[in-house]
N, C-alpha and C positions, 0 to 999 in steps of 0.2 A: 733478424728481421727479413721478411719476404719481400722481394721486389716484384711488382706487377705492372704489366703494360696496360695502359688505359687508352681507349679509342673514343674520342668525342665527335666522331664523324656524323653520327645520327642516322646514316643510311638514307634511303629514298623514302620520303614521307608524302602521302597524298593530302592535299587540302580539301579533298572532296569525299571525306569519309561518310558524309550524309548519304551517299549512294548505297553504301552497305546497309544502312538503316532502311532506306527505301526498298531495297531488294528484299530484306527480311520481312518488312511489312507486307509487300506484295506476295511473298511466299505464304504468309499466314492467312491473308485475306483473299488471295487468289484473284486480285482485282484485274490484272492485265488479261488473264484468260477469260474472265467474265465479260470484260469489254470486247474482246475478240469475238466471243460467241454472240454478243448482242448486235454486232454490226455485220450485215451480210457482205460477202465477198463476191462481187459481180464479175471479177476478172476471169478470163479463160485460163484455167489451170495449166494448160499445155505451155503457156508462155510466161508462167510465174516463176521468178527466181527467188524472191523473198516471201516467206509466209506472211499472211496478214498480221499475225500476232507480233511479228517483229516491228511493224510500223508504229503501233502505239507504244511499244516498249522503247523504241528509239526516241520517239518524240518526248515521252515522259522523262527519260533519263537525260536527254539533251536539254530540255527545259530546266531541269534541276541543276545541271552543270552551269548553264548560263546565269541563272539566278545567283548561284553560289559565287561564280566568278565576278559578277557585277557587284555583289555585296562586299567582297573582300579585295576587289581590284587585283585579282590573281589571274594570270593568263591560263587558258585551258591547256596549253601545250605542255605544262608540267605535270598534269594529273596522270596518275597511274591507274585510277579507279576504273575507267571504261574498259581497260584491258583485263581487269580482274573480274568484273561483273560479267 
């Protein structure tokens, strides 16, 4: 008989896997880029730190995280998804 070690640790799991689905949908439909192109950027580019495209991306992903956290009563501090996306 062979003896095996079993680990039931489970590892780090994100409760916000919906972000991965959202990212893939955006990649297929190219929505965030299209939103970015539809909105003019009046800022003086010499003083711009963040590209305009980052703003709708941040808002959309943040909104998704908040809705998910509210629905499941899970704090956002545990999620690994924003670091991966």
